[in-house]
All heavy atoms as a GROMACS GRO file, in nm:
protein
  571
    1MET      N    1  -0.084  -7.545  -2.789
    1MET     CA    2  -0.030  -7.472  -2.677
    1MET      C    3   0.049  -7.565  -2.586
    1MET      O    4   0.146  -7.523  -2.522
    1MET     CB    5  -0.143  -7.406  -2.600
    1MET     CG    6  -0.199  -7.285  -2.672
    1MET     SD    7  -0.333  -7.198  -2.589
    1MET     CE    8  -0.271  -7.178  -2.424
    2PHE      N    9   0.014  -7.692  -2.578
    2PHE     CA   10   0.085  -7.785  -2.490
    2PHE      C   11   0.229  -7.805  -2.542
    2PHE      O   12   0.316  -7.835  -2.466
    2PHE     CB   13   0.012  -7.919  -2.483
    2PHE     CG   14  -0.109  -7.915  -2.396
    2PHE    CD1   15  -0.234  -7.897  -2.449
    2PHE    CD2   16  -0.100  -7.928  -2.258
    2PHE    CE1   17  -0.346  -7.890  -2.371
    2PHE    CE2   18  -0.211  -7.921  -2.180
    2PHE     CZ   19  -0.335  -7.902  -2.235
    3GLU      N   20   0.253  -7.788  -2.670
    3GLU     CA   21   0.387  -7.801  -2.726
    3GLU      C   22   0.472  -7.679  -2.695
    3GLU      O   23   0.591  -7.694  -2.666
    3GLU     CB   24   0.377  -7.823  -2.878
    3GLU     CG   25   0.509  -7.841  -2.946
    3GLU     CD   26   0.578  -7.972  -2.912
    3GLU    OE1   27   0.511  -8.067  -2.872
    3GLU    OE2   28   0.702  -7.979  -2.926
    4VAL      N   29   0.414  -7.559  -2.702
    4VAL     CA   30   0.489  -7.437  -2.687
    4VAL      C   31   0.504  -7.397  -2.542
    4VAL      O   32   0.612  -7.356  -2.496
    4VAL     CB   33   0.424  -7.324  -2.768
    4VAL    CG1   34   0.495  -7.192  -2.748
    4VAL    CG2   35   0.419  -7.360  -2.915
    5PHE      N   36   0.397  -7.404  -2.466
    5PHE     CA   37   0.395  -7.358  -2.328
    5PHE      C   38   0.393  -7.480  -2.234
    5PHE      O   39   0.344  -7.583  -2.268
    5PHE     CB   40   0.273  -7.272  -2.300
    5PHE     CG   41   0.265  -7.151  -2.389
    5PHE    CD1   42   0.176  -7.148  -2.494
    5PHE    CD2   43   0.350  -7.042  -2.367
    5PHE    CE1   44   0.172  -7.038  -2.577
    5PHE    CE2   45   0.345  -6.934  -2.452
    5PHE     CZ   46   0.253  -6.931  -2.557
    6ASN      N   47   0.441  -7.459  -2.114
    6ASN     CA   48   0.442  -7.573  -2.020
    6ASN      C   49   0.309  -7.587  -1.947
    6ASN      O   50   0.290  -7.675  -1.866
    6ASN     CB   51   0.560  -7.564  -1.920
    6ASN     CG   52   0.539  -7.451  -1.817
    6ASN    OD1   53   0.433  -7.392  -1.802
    6ASN    ND2   54   0.646  -7.422  -1.746
    7MET      N   55   0.215  -7.503  -1.977
    7MET     CA   56   0.076  -7.512  -1.923
    7MET      C   57   0.075  -7.525  -1.773
    7MET      O   58  -0.008  -7.596  -1.714
    7MET     CB   59   0.001  -7.630  -1.988
    7MET     CG   60  -0.005  -7.623  -2.140
    7MET     SD   61  -0.083  -7.472  -2.203
    7MET     CE   62  -0.254  -7.503  -2.166
    8GLY      N   63   0.166  -7.448  -1.709
    8GLY     CA   64   0.166  -7.441  -1.562
    8GLY      C   65   0.251  -7.546  -1.493
    8GLY      O   66   0.264  -7.546  -1.372
    9ILE      N   67   0.312  -7.636  -1.570
    9ILE     CA   68   0.397  -7.738  -1.512
    9ILE      C   69   0.539  -7.686  -1.516
    9ILE      O   70   0.589  -7.649  -1.619
    9ILE     CB   71   0.387  -7.870  -1.591
    9ILE    CG1   72   0.245  -7.919  -1.602
    9ILE    CG2   73   0.478  -7.976  -1.528
    9ILE    CD1   74   0.174  -7.943  -1.470
   10GLY      N   75   0.601  -7.684  -1.402
   10GLY     CA   76   0.741  -7.638  -1.393
   10GLY      C   77   0.835  -7.757  -1.406
   10GLY      O   78   0.818  -7.843  -1.491
   11PHE      N   79   0.929  -7.767  -1.315
   11PHE     CA   80   1.025  -7.874  -1.314
   11PHE      C   81   0.958  -8.006  -1.274
   11PHE      O   82   0.874  -8.008  -1.185
   11PHE     CB   83   1.136  -7.842  -1.213
   11PHE     CG   84   1.255  -7.930  -1.225
   11PHE    CD1   85   1.352  -7.903  -1.318
   11PHE    CD2   86   1.270  -8.039  -1.141
   11PHE    CE1   87   1.463  -7.985  -1.330
   11PHE    CE2   88   1.380  -8.120  -1.152
   11PHE     CZ   89   1.478  -8.094  -1.245
   12CYS      N   90   0.991  -8.114  -1.339
   12CYS     CA   91   0.933  -8.244  -1.310
   12CYS      C   92   1.040  -8.345  -1.268
   12CYS      O   93   1.149  -8.345  -1.323
   12CYS     CB   94   0.864  -8.303  -1.433
   12CYS     SG   95   0.717  -8.209  -1.482
   13TYR      N   96   1.006  -8.424  -1.170
   13TYR     CA   97   1.088  -8.539  -1.130
   13TYR      C   98   1.012  -8.664  -1.174
   13TYR      O   99   0.892  -8.671  -1.161
   13TYR     CB  100   1.100  -8.548  -0.978
   13TYR     CG  101   1.190  -8.446  -0.915
   13TYR    CD1  102   1.140  -8.327  -0.868
   13TYR    CD2  103   1.326  -8.474  -0.896
   13TYR    CE1  104   1.224  -8.232  -0.809
   13TYR    CE2  105   1.410  -8.379  -0.837
   13TYR     CZ  106   1.356  -8.261  -0.791
   13TYR     OH  107   1.438  -8.169  -0.733
   14VAL      N  108   1.085  -8.760  -1.224
   14VAL     CA  109   1.029  -8.890  -1.258
   14VAL      C  110   1.094  -8.989  -1.162
   14VAL      O  111   1.215  -9.008  -1.169
   14VAL     CB  112   1.053  -8.928  -1.407
   14VAL    CG1  113   0.997  -9.066  -1.436
   14VAL    CG2  114   0.997  -8.822  -1.498
   15VAL      N  115   1.016  -9.047  -1.076
   15VAL     CA  116   1.068  -9.139  -0.976
   15VAL      C  117   0.986  -9.268  -0.975
   15VAL      O  118   0.870  -9.270  -1.018
   15VAL     CB  119   1.068  -9.077  -0.833
   15VAL    CG1  120   1.157  -8.952  -0.831
   15VAL    CG2  121   0.931  -9.046  -0.784
   16ASP      N  122   1.046  -9.369  -0.919
   16ASP     CA  123   0.975  -9.497  -0.901
   16ASP      C  124   0.853  -9.471  -0.811
   16ASP      O  125   0.864  -9.394  -0.713
   16ASP     CB  126   1.072  -9.597  -0.833
   16ASP     CG  127   1.012  -9.733  -0.823
   16ASP    OD1  128   0.917  -9.753  -0.742
   16ASP    OD2  129   1.059  -9.823  -0.892
   17PRO      N  130   0.739  -9.531  -0.841
   17PRO     CA  131   0.621  -9.506  -0.756
   17PRO      C  132   0.646  -9.537  -0.608
   17PRO      O  133   0.590  -9.466  -0.523
   17PRO     CB  134   0.517  -9.605  -0.812
   17PRO     CG  135   0.558  -9.625  -0.954
   17PRO     CD  136   0.707  -9.616  -0.955
   18ALA      N  137   0.733  -9.629  -0.577
   18ALA     CA  138   0.763  -9.660  -0.442
   18ALA      C  139   0.837  -9.545  -0.369
   18ALA      O  140   0.837  -9.538  -0.246
   18ALA     CB  141   0.847  -9.788  -0.429
   19ASP      N  142   0.898  -9.457  -0.446
   19ASP     CA  143   0.975  -9.344  -0.390
   19ASP      C  144   0.896  -9.211  -0.395
   19ASP      O  145   0.950  -9.108  -0.352
   19ASP     CB  146   1.108  -9.327  -0.466
   19ASP     CG  147   1.199  -9.447  -0.452
   19ASP    OD1  148   1.194  -9.512  -0.345
   19ASP    OD2  149   1.272  -9.477  -0.547
   20ALA      N  150   0.774  -9.212  -0.444
   20ALA     CA  151   0.701  -9.087  -0.464
   20ALA      C  152   0.676  -9.014  -0.331
   20ALA      O  153   0.701  -8.892  -0.321
   20ALA     CB  154   0.569  -9.113  -0.536
   21ASP      N  155   0.629  -9.083  -0.231
   21ASP     CA  156   0.596  -9.016  -0.101
   21ASP      C  157   0.720  -8.959  -0.037
   21ASP      O  158   0.716  -8.845   0.012
   21ASP     CB  159   0.526  -9.113  -0.007
   21ASP     CG  160   0.382  -9.143  -0.051
   21ASP    OD1  161   0.323  -9.058  -0.122
   21ASP    OD2  162   0.332  -9.250  -0.016
   22VAL      N  163   0.830  -9.034  -0.036
   22VAL     CA  164   0.952  -8.983   0.026
   22VAL      C  165   1.006  -8.863  -0.055
   22VAL      O  166   1.056  -8.765   0.002
   22VAL     CB  167   1.058  -9.093   0.049
   22VAL    CG1  168   1.121  -9.138  -0.081
   22VAL    CG2  169   1.166  -9.044   0.146
   23THR      N  170   0.995  -8.868  -0.185
   23THR     CA  171   1.040  -8.758  -0.270
   23THR      C  172   0.961  -8.630  -0.235
   23THR      O  173   1.015  -8.521  -0.224
   23THR     CB  174   1.026  -8.794  -0.418
   23THR    OG1  175   1.105  -8.909  -0.447
   23THR    CG2  176   1.072  -8.679  -0.509
   24LEU      N  177   0.826  -8.645  -0.228
   24LEU     CA  178   0.742  -8.530  -0.195
   24LEU      C  179   0.775  -8.476  -0.056
   24LEU      O  180   0.778  -8.352  -0.039
   24LEU     CB  181   0.595  -8.572  -0.201
   24LEU     CG  182   0.540  -8.597  -0.342
   24LEU    CD1  183   0.401  -8.660  -0.332
   24LEU    CD2  184   0.540  -8.471  -0.425
   25SER      N  185   0.803  -8.560   0.041
   25SER     CA  186   0.836  -8.511   0.174
   25SER      C  187   0.971  -8.440   0.177
   25SER      O  188   0.986  -8.338   0.246
   25SER     CB  189   0.832  -8.623   0.278
   25SER     OG  190   0.936  -8.714   0.258
   26ILE      N  191   1.069  -8.488   0.101
   26ILE     CA  192   1.199  -8.420   0.093
   26ILE      C  193   1.178  -8.279   0.032
   26ILE      O  194   1.233  -8.182   0.082
   26ILE     CB  195   1.300  -8.504   0.014
   26ILE    CG1  196   1.338  -8.628   0.095
   26ILE    CG2  197   1.421  -8.421  -0.021
   26ILE    CD1  198   1.414  -8.732   0.014
   27LEU      N  199   1.104  -8.273  -0.075
   27LEU     CA  200   1.082  -8.145  -0.141
   27LEU      C  201   1.010  -8.048  -0.047
   27LEU      O  202   1.047  -7.928  -0.039
   27LEU     CB  203   1.003  -8.163  -0.271
   27LEU     CG  204   1.080  -8.232  -0.383
   27LEU    CD1  205   0.988  -8.278  -0.494
   27LEU    CD2  206   1.188  -8.138  -0.436
   28LYS      N  207   0.910  -8.097   0.024
   28LYS     CA  208   0.837  -8.012   0.119
   28LYS      C  209   0.930  -7.963   0.230
   28LYS      O  210   0.924  -7.846   0.268
   28LYS     CB  211   0.720  -8.089   0.178
   28LYS     CG  212   0.634  -8.007   0.270
   28LYS     CD  213   0.514  -8.087   0.318
   28LYS     CE  214   0.423  -7.999   0.406
   28LYS     NZ  215   0.305  -8.070   0.449
   29LYS      N  216   1.016  -8.051   0.279
   29LYS     CA  217   1.110  -8.013   0.383
   29LYS      C  218   1.204  -7.898   0.338
   29LYS      O  219   1.246  -7.816   0.418
   29LYS     CB  220   1.196  -8.132   0.422
   29LYS     CG  221   1.290  -8.111   0.540
   29LYS     CD  222   1.350  -8.239   0.590
   29LYS     CE  223   1.479  -8.267   0.513
   29LYS     NZ  224   1.554  -8.381   0.569
   30HIS      N  225   1.225  -7.890   0.207
   30HIS     CA  226   1.311  -7.786   0.152
   30HIS      C  227   1.232  -7.666   0.094
   30HIS      O  228   1.285  -7.586   0.017
   30HIS     CB  229   1.405  -7.844   0.046
   30HIS     CG  230   1.507  -7.937   0.105
   30HIS    ND1  231   1.625  -7.887   0.158
   30HIS    CD2  232   1.510  -8.069   0.121
   30HIS    CE1  233   1.694  -7.986   0.204
   30HIS    NE2  234   1.628  -8.100   0.183
   31GLY      N  235   1.104  -7.660   0.134
   31GLY     CA  236   1.024  -7.546   0.094
   31GLY      C  237   0.974  -7.547  -0.046
   31GLY      O  238   0.935  -7.442  -0.099
   32ARG      N  239   0.970  -7.661  -0.108
   32ARG     CA  240   0.921  -7.672  -0.247
   32ARG      C  241   0.783  -7.731  -0.249
   32ARG      O  242   0.753  -7.832  -0.186
   32ARG     CB  243   1.014  -7.761  -0.328
   32ARG     CG  244   1.156  -7.714  -0.333
   32ARG     CD  245   1.167  -7.587  -0.409
   32ARG     NE  246   1.306  -7.546  -0.417
   32ARG     CZ  247   1.343  -7.424  -0.442
   32ARG    NH1  248   1.253  -7.329  -0.459
   32ARG    NH2  249   1.468  -7.393  -0.447
   33GLU      N  250   0.693  -7.667  -0.323
   33GLU     CA  251   0.558  -7.720  -0.338
   33GLU      C  252   0.560  -7.822  -0.452
   33GLU      O  253   0.608  -7.790  -0.562
   33GLU     CB  254   0.462  -7.605  -0.372
   33GLU     CG  255   0.320  -7.649  -0.387
   33GLU     CD  256   0.226  -7.535  -0.419
   33GLU    OE1  257   0.258  -7.420  -0.385
   33GLU    OE2  258   0.123  -7.562  -0.483
   34ALA      N  259   0.512  -7.939  -0.427
   34ALA     CA  260   0.513  -8.045  -0.530
   34ALA      C  261   0.391  -8.134  -0.516
   34ALA      O  262   0.330  -8.142  -0.408
   34ALA     CB  263   0.639  -8.127  -0.514
   35ARG      N  264   0.355  -8.198  -0.626
   35ARG     CA  265   0.245  -8.294  -0.622
   35ARG      C  266   0.259  -8.391  -0.740
   35ARG      O  267   0.332  -8.363  -0.837
   35ARG     CB  268   0.110  -8.224  -0.629
   35ARG     CG  269   0.088  -8.142  -0.753
   35ARG     CD  270  -0.038  -8.062  -0.742
   35ARG     NE  271  -0.042  -7.960  -0.843
   35ARG     CZ  272  -0.136  -7.949  -0.933
   35ARG    NH1  273  -0.238  -8.031  -0.933
   35ARG    NH2  274  -0.130  -7.853  -1.025
   36ARG      N  275   0.192  -8.502  -0.727
   36ARG     CA  276   0.192  -8.599  -0.837
   36ARG      C  277   0.104  -8.545  -0.950
   36ARG      O  278  -0.003  -8.495  -0.926
   36ARG     CB  279   0.135  -8.732  -0.788
   36ARG     CG  280   0.221  -8.801  -0.690
   36ARG     CD  281   0.160  -8.930  -0.644
   36ARG     NE  282   0.235  -8.985  -0.532
   36ARG     CZ  283   0.212  -9.101  -0.477
   36ARG    NH1  284   0.113  -9.176  -0.520
   36ARG    NH2  285   0.285  -9.142  -0.378
   37ILE      N  286   0.154  -8.559  -1.072
   37ILE     CA  287   0.076  -8.512  -1.185
   37ILE      C  288   0.048  -8.622  -1.288
   37ILE      O  289  -0.024  -8.600  -1.386
   37ILE     CB  290   0.143  -8.392  -1.257
   37ILE    CG1  291   0.283  -8.430  -1.309
   37ILE    CG2  292   0.150  -8.274  -1.162
   37ILE    CD1  293   0.342  -8.326  -1.401
   38GLY      N  294   0.106  -8.738  -1.267
   38GLY     CA  295   0.081  -8.843  -1.364
   38GLY      C  296   0.169  -8.964  -1.337
   38GLY      O  297   0.232  -8.974  -1.232
   39PHE      N  298   0.173  -9.050  -1.434
   39PHE     CA  299   0.253  -9.171  -1.420
   39PHE      C  300   0.291  -9.216  -1.560
   39PHE      O  301   0.227  -9.183  -1.660
   39PHE     CB  302   0.176  -9.281  -1.346
   39PHE     CG  303   0.044  -9.313  -1.405
   39PHE    CD1  304   0.028  -9.412  -1.499
   39PHE    CD2  305  -0.071  -9.239  -1.368
   39PHE    CE1  306  -0.095  -9.441  -1.555
   39PHE    CE2  307  -0.193  -9.270  -1.423
   39PHE     CZ  308  -0.206  -9.370  -1.516
   40ALA      N  309   0.397  -9.297  -1.569
   40ALA     CA  310   0.446  -9.349  -1.695
   40ALA      C  311   0.401  -9.493  -1.712
   40ALA      O  312   0.396  -9.568  -1.612
   40ALA     CB  313   0.597  -9.342  -1.704
   41VAL      N  314   0.367  -9.530  -1.831
   41VAL     CA  315   0.328  -9.667  -1.860
   41VAL      C  316   0.398  -9.710  -1.990
   41VAL      O  317   0.432  -9.628  -2.074
   41VAL     CB  318   0.176  -9.683  -1.876
   41VAL    CG1  319   0.103  -9.652  -1.748
   41VAL    CG2  320   0.123  -9.597  -1.990
   42ALA      N  321   0.419  -9.841  -2.003
   42ALA     CA  322   0.473  -9.892  -2.128
   42ALA      C  323   0.365  -9.877  -2.236
   42ALA      O  324   0.250  -9.917  -2.218
   42ALA     CB  325   0.511 -10.038  -2.111
   43ASP      N  326   0.401  -9.815  -2.348
   43ASP     CA  327   0.304  -9.793  -2.455
   43ASP      C  328   0.379  -9.808  -2.589
   43ASP      O  329   0.455  -9.723  -2.628
   43ASP     CB  330   0.243  -9.654  -2.443
   43ASP     CG  331   0.134  -9.628  -2.551
   43ASP    OD1  332   0.117  -9.712  -2.641
   43ASP    OD2  333   0.071  -9.524  -2.541
   44PRO      N  334   0.360  -9.919  -2.658
   44PRO     CA  335   0.430  -9.941  -2.783
   44PRO      C  336   0.398  -9.833  -2.889
   44PRO      O  337   0.478  -9.808  -2.979
   44PRO     CB  338   0.383 -10.079  -2.831
   44PRO     CG  339   0.262 -10.112  -2.752
   44PRO     CD  340   0.269 -10.029  -2.625
   45GLU      N  341   0.285  -9.765  -2.876
   45GLU     CA  342   0.249  -9.657  -2.970
   45GLU      C  343   0.313  -9.524  -2.931
   45GLU      O  344   0.305  -9.427  -3.006
   45GLU     CB  345   0.097  -9.643  -2.980
   45GLU     CG  346   0.033  -9.765  -3.040
   45GLU     CD  347  -0.120  -9.750  -3.045
   45GLU    OE1  348  -0.175  -9.664  -2.979
   45GLU    OE2  349  -0.182  -9.827  -3.122
   46LYS      N  350   0.370  -9.518  -2.811
   46LYS     CA  351   0.438  -9.397  -2.759
   46LYS      C  352   0.347  -9.276  -2.764
   46LYS      O  353   0.386  -9.166  -2.808
   46LYS     CB  354   0.568  -9.372  -2.834
   46LYS     CG  355   0.667  -9.486  -2.819
   46LYS     CD  356   0.798  -9.449  -2.882
   46LYS     CE  357   0.896  -9.561  -2.889
   46LYS     NZ  358   0.930  -9.633  -2.775
   47LYS      N  359   0.223  -9.291  -2.717
   47LYS     CA  360   0.127  -9.181  -2.717
   47LYS      C  361   0.132  -9.107  -2.582
   47LYS      O  362   0.164  -9.165  -2.481
   47LYS     CB  363  -0.014  -9.233  -2.741
   47LYS     CG  364  -0.037  -9.281  -2.879
   47LYS     CD  365  -0.180  -9.322  -2.905
   47LYS     CE  366  -0.199  -9.362  -3.047
   47LYS     NZ  367  -0.337  -9.406  -3.070
   48VAL      N  368   0.097  -8.981  -2.589
   48VAL     CA  369   0.084  -8.899  -2.466
   48VAL      C  370  -0.064  -8.879  -2.448
   48VAL      O  371  -0.136  -8.840  -2.540
   48VAL     CB  372   0.154  -8.762  -2.487
   48VAL    CG1  373   0.126  -8.671  -2.369
   48VAL    CG2  374   0.303  -8.781  -2.507
   49ARG      N  375  -0.110  -8.905  -2.327
   49ARG     CA  376  -0.252  -8.890  -2.297
   49ARG      C  377  -0.270  -8.781  -2.191
   49ARG      O  378  -0.203  -8.780  -2.090
   49ARG     CB  379  -0.308  -9.023  -2.247
   49ARG     CG  380  -0.315  -9.123  -2.359
   49ARG     CD  381  -0.352  -9.262  -2.306
   49ARG     NE  382  -0.364  -9.356  -2.414
   49ARG     CZ  383  -0.264  -9.418  -2.476
   49ARG    NH1  384  -0.143  -9.393  -2.439
   49ARG    NH2  385  -0.289  -9.503  -2.574
   50ILE      N  386  -0.363  -8.689  -2.219
   50ILE     CA  387  -0.398  -8.585  -2.123
   50ILE      C  388  -0.546  -8.600  -2.098
   50ILE      O  389  -0.631  -8.538  -2.162
   50ILE     CB  390  -0.363  -8.444  -2.178
   50ILE    CG1  391  -0.216  -8.439  -2.222
   50ILE    CG2  392  -0.394  -8.335  -2.074
   50ILE    CD1  393  -0.176  -8.314  -2.295
   51PRO      N  394  -0.582  -8.690  -2.000
   51PRO     CA  395  -0.720  -8.722  -1.979
   51PRO      C  396  -0.809  -8.603  -1.939
   51PRO      O  397  -0.924  -8.597  -1.975
   51PRO     CB  398  -0.717  -8.826  -1.865
   51PRO     CG  399  -0.577  -8.866  -1.846
   51PRO     CD  400  -0.490  -8.765  -1.915
   52GLU      N  401  -0.752  -8.509  -1.864
   52GLU     CA  402  -0.827  -8.393  -1.820
   52GLU      C  403  -0.881  -8.312  -1.939
   52GLU      O  404  -0.979  -8.239  -1.929
   52GLU     CB  405  -0.745  -8.302  -1.729
   52GLU     CG  406  -0.703  -8.364  -1.598
   52GLU     CD  407  -0.582  -8.457  -1.614
   52GLU    OE1  408  -0.514  -8.458  -1.718
   52GLU    OE2  409  -0.555  -8.530  -1.516
   53ARG      N  410  -0.815  -8.322  -2.054
   53ARG     CA  411  -0.856  -8.248  -2.173
   53ARG      C  412  -0.907  -8.344  -2.283
   53ARG      O  413  -0.932  -8.298  -2.395
   53ARG     CB  414  -0.736  -8.168  -2.228
   53ARG     CG  415  -0.674  -8.074  -2.132
   53ARG     CD  416  -0.743  -7.938  -2.141
   53ARG     NE  417  -0.672  -7.841  -2.062
   53ARG     CZ  418  -0.722  -7.783  -1.957
   53ARG    NH1  419  -0.843  -7.815  -1.915
   53ARG    NH2  420  -0.652  -7.697  -1.888
   54SER      N  421  -0.916  -8.470  -2.251
   54SER     CA  422  -0.956  -8.574  -2.348
   54SER      C  423  -0.870  -8.573  -2.472
   54SER      O  424  -0.917  -8.592  -2.584
   54SER     CB  425  -1.103  -8.556  -2.387
   54SER     OG  426  -1.185  -8.571  -2.274
   55LEU      N  427  -0.738  -8.548  -2.455
   55LEU     CA  428  -0.644  -8.541  -2.566
   55LEU      C  429  -0.555  -8.665  -2.570
   55LEU      O  430  -0.513  -8.716  -2.466
   55LEU     CB  431  -0.558  -8.417  -2.556
   55LEU     CG  432  -0.623  -8.284  -2.574
   55LEU    CD1  433  -0.526  -8.172  -2.546
   55LEU    CD2  434  -0.678  -8.271  -2.715
   56VAL      N  435  -0.525  -8.708  -2.692
   56VAL     CA  436  -0.429  -8.816  -2.714
   56VAL      C  437  -0.338  -8.765  -2.825
   56VAL      O  438  -0.383  -8.712  -2.926
   56VAL     CB  439  -0.497  -8.947  -2.758
   56VAL    CG1  440  -0.394  -9.052  -2.789
   56VAL    CG2  441  -0.593  -8.992  -2.653
   57GLY      N  442  -0.206  -8.781  -2.805
   57GLY     CA  443  -0.116  -8.730  -2.904
   57GLY      C  444   0.007  -8.818  -2.923
   57GLY      O  445   0.035  -8.905  -2.839
   58ARG      N  446   0.074  -8.793  -3.031
   58ARG     CA  447   0.200  -8.859  -3.065
   58ARG      C  448   0.280  -8.760  -3.143
   58ARG      O  449   0.233  -8.702  -3.238
   58ARG     CB  450   0.174  -8.987  -3.141
   58ARG     CG  451   0.297  -9.066  -3.163
   58ARG     CD  452   0.262  -9.208  -3.204
   58ARG     NE  453   0.383  -9.285  -3.216
   58ARG     CZ  454   0.434  -9.324  -3.331
   58ARG    NH1  455   0.376  -9.297  -3.445
   58ARG    NH2  456   0.547  -9.394  -3.332
   59HIS      N  457   0.405  -8.739  -3.100
   59HIS     CA  458   0.492  -8.639  -3.160
   59HIS      C  459   0.423  -8.500  -3.141
   59HIS      O  460   0.390  -8.465  -3.031
   59HIS     CB  461   0.526  -8.668  -3.306
   59HIS     CG  462   0.594  -8.800  -3.323
   59HIS    ND1  463   0.719  -8.826  -3.273
   59HIS    CD2  464   0.551  -8.914  -3.382
   59HIS    CE1  465   0.752  -8.952  -3.300
   59HIS    NE2  466   0.653  -9.008  -3.369
   60LYS      N  467   0.394  -8.427  -3.247
   60LYS     CA  468   0.332  -8.295  -3.233
   60LYS      C  469   0.186  -8.297  -3.278
   60LYS      O  470   0.128  -8.196  -3.310
   60LYS     CB  471   0.409  -8.192  -3.314
   60LYS     CG  472   0.549  -8.167  -3.260
   60LYS     CD  473   0.618  -8.055  -3.332
   60LYS     CE  474   0.752  -8.032  -3.272
   60LYS     NZ  475   0.817  -7.914  -3.330
   61THR      N  476   0.127  -8.415  -3.280
   61THR     CA  477  -0.011  -8.430  -3.327
   61THR      C  478  -0.100  -8.470  -3.210
   61THR      O  479  -0.075  -8.574  -3.148
   61THR     CB  480  -0.019  -8.534  -3.439
   61THR    OG1  481   0.072  -8.498  -3.545
   61THR    CG2  482  -0.158  -8.543  -3.494
   62PHE      N  483  -0.197  -8.389  -3.180
   62PHE     CA  484  -0.292  -8.417  -3.072
   62PHE      C  485  -0.436  -8.409  -3.128
   62PHE      O  486  -0.462  -8.336  -3.221
   62PHE     CB  487  -0.279  -8.315  -2.957
   62PHE     CG  488  -0.168  -8.346  -2.866
   62PHE    CD1  489  -0.037  -8.307  -2.897
   62PHE    CD2  490  -0.189  -8.415  -2.750
   62PHE    CE1  491   0.067  -8.339  -2.812
   62PHE    CE2  492  -0.085  -8.443  -2.663
   62PHE     CZ  493   0.046  -8.406  -2.694
   63ALA      N  494  -0.525  -8.486  -3.066
   63ALA     CA  495  -0.664  -8.483  -3.105
   63ALA      C  496  -0.749  -8.519  -2.983
   63ALA      O  497  -0.702  -8.588  -2.892
   63ALA     CB  498  -0.692  -8.580  -3.219
   64LYS      N  499  -0.873  -8.473  -2.985
   64LYS     CA  500  -0.968  -8.523  -2.888
   64LYS      C  501  -0.988  -8.671  -2.911
   64LYS      O  502  -0.987  -8.714  -3.026
   64LYS     CB  503  -1.105  -8.452  -2.902
   64LYS     CG  504  -1.104  -8.305  -2.865
   64LYS     CD  505  -1.112  -8.291  -2.715
   64LYS     CE  506  -1.128  -8.144  -2.677
   64LYS     NZ  507  -1.135  -8.127  -2.534
   65GLU      N  508  -1.000  -8.747  -2.805
   65GLU     CA  509  -1.017  -8.891  -2.823
   65GLU      C  510  -1.138  -8.916  -2.913
   65GLU      O  511  -1.242  -8.855  -2.897
   65GLU     CB  512  -1.038  -8.959  -2.688
   65GLU     CG  513  -0.908  -8.972  -2.611
   65GLU     CD  514  -0.922  -9.064  -2.492
   65GLU    OE1  515  -0.965  -9.016  -2.389
   65GLU    OE2  516  -0.882  -9.182  -2.506
   66GLY      N  517  -1.120  -9.006  -3.009
   66GLY     CA  518  -1.224  -9.041  -3.100
   66GLY      C  519  -1.236  -8.949  -3.220
   66GLY      O  520  -1.323  -8.970  -3.306
   67HIS      N  521  -1.152  -8.848  -3.234
   67HIS     CA  522  -1.153  -8.756  -3.347
   67HIS      C  523  -1.024  -8.769  -3.427
   67HIS      O  524  -0.924  -8.818  -3.377
   67HIS     CB  525  -1.170  -8.611  -3.299
   67HIS     CG  526  -1.303  -8.585  -3.240
   67HIS    ND1  527  -1.333  -8.615  -3.109
   67HIS    CD2  528  -1.418  -8.534  -3.293
   67HIS    CE1  529  -1.457  -8.581  -3.085
   67HIS    NE2  530  -1.512  -8.534  -3.194
   68ALA      N  531  -1.024  -8.720  -3.548
   68ALA     CA  532  -0.903  -8.722  -3.633
   68ALA      C  533  -0.796  -8.632  -3.570
   68ALA      O  534  -0.823  -8.525  -3.518
   68ALA     CB  535  -0.938  -8.673  -3.773
   69ALA      N  536  -0.673  -8.678  -3.578
   69ALA     CA  537  -0.561  -8.603  -3.520
   69ALA      C  538  -0.526  -8.483  -3.612
   69ALA      O  539  -0.548  -8.483  -3.731
   69ALA     CB  540  -0.439  -8.693  -3.509
   70ARG      N  541  -0.473  -8.378  -3.547
   70ARG     CA  542  -0.428  -8.263  -3.621
   70ARG      C  543  -0.296  -8.219  -3.564
   70ARG      O  544  -0.267  -8.236  -3.446
   70ARG     CB  545  -0.529  -8.149  -3.617
   70ARG     CG  546  -0.549  -8.090  -3.478
   70ARG     CD  547  -0.652  -7.978  -3.486
   70ARG     NE  548  -0.670  -7.920  -3.354
   70ARG     CZ  549  -0.593  -7.830  -3.299
   70ARG    NH1  550  -0.491  -7.782  -3.363
   70ARG    NH2  551  -0.618  -7.779  -3.179
   71LYS      N  552  -0.213  -8.162  -3.648
   71LYS     CA  553  -0.080  -8.116  -3.608
   71LYS      C  554  -0.093  -7.995  -3.519
   71LYS      O  555  -0.172  -7.906  -3.544
   71LYS     CB  556   0.007  -8.085  -3.728
   71LYS     CG  557   0.149  -8.051  -3.693
   71LYS     CD  558   0.241  -8.091  -3.798
   71LYS     CE  559   0.380  -8.052  -3.759
   71LYS     NZ  560   0.476  -8.150  -3.767
   72VAL      N  561  -0.015  -7.991  -3.412
   72VAL     CA  562  -0.012  -7.879  -3.317
   72VAL      C  563   0.119  -7.808  -3.328
   72VAL      O  564   0.224  -7.871  -3.331
   72VAL     CB  565  -0.032  -7.927  -3.171
   72VAL    CG1  566  -0.022  -7.813  -3.074
   72VAL    CG2  567  -0.168  -7.996  -3.156
   73GLY      N  568   0.119  -7.676  -3.333
   73GLY     CA  569   0.246  -7.599  -3.333
   73GLY      C  570   0.284  -7.552  -3.460
   73GLY      O  571   0.300  -7.513  -3.554
   0.00000   0.00000   0.00000
């Protein structure tokens, strides 16, 4: 489902951490509800981690941490 649906996440901005607070205040000033949802890190394996669901994925393959990966979608 994470591949097909946006799971409640709409438009995303990716900004330098030093600019996050000012970005949020600008959006709020313009009537937009926004919040931090994550951060980017250097990862040579290029994995996507969704800690709230204990999922780790790469490309279209996700699995619970510690379990065998399975293709999604």
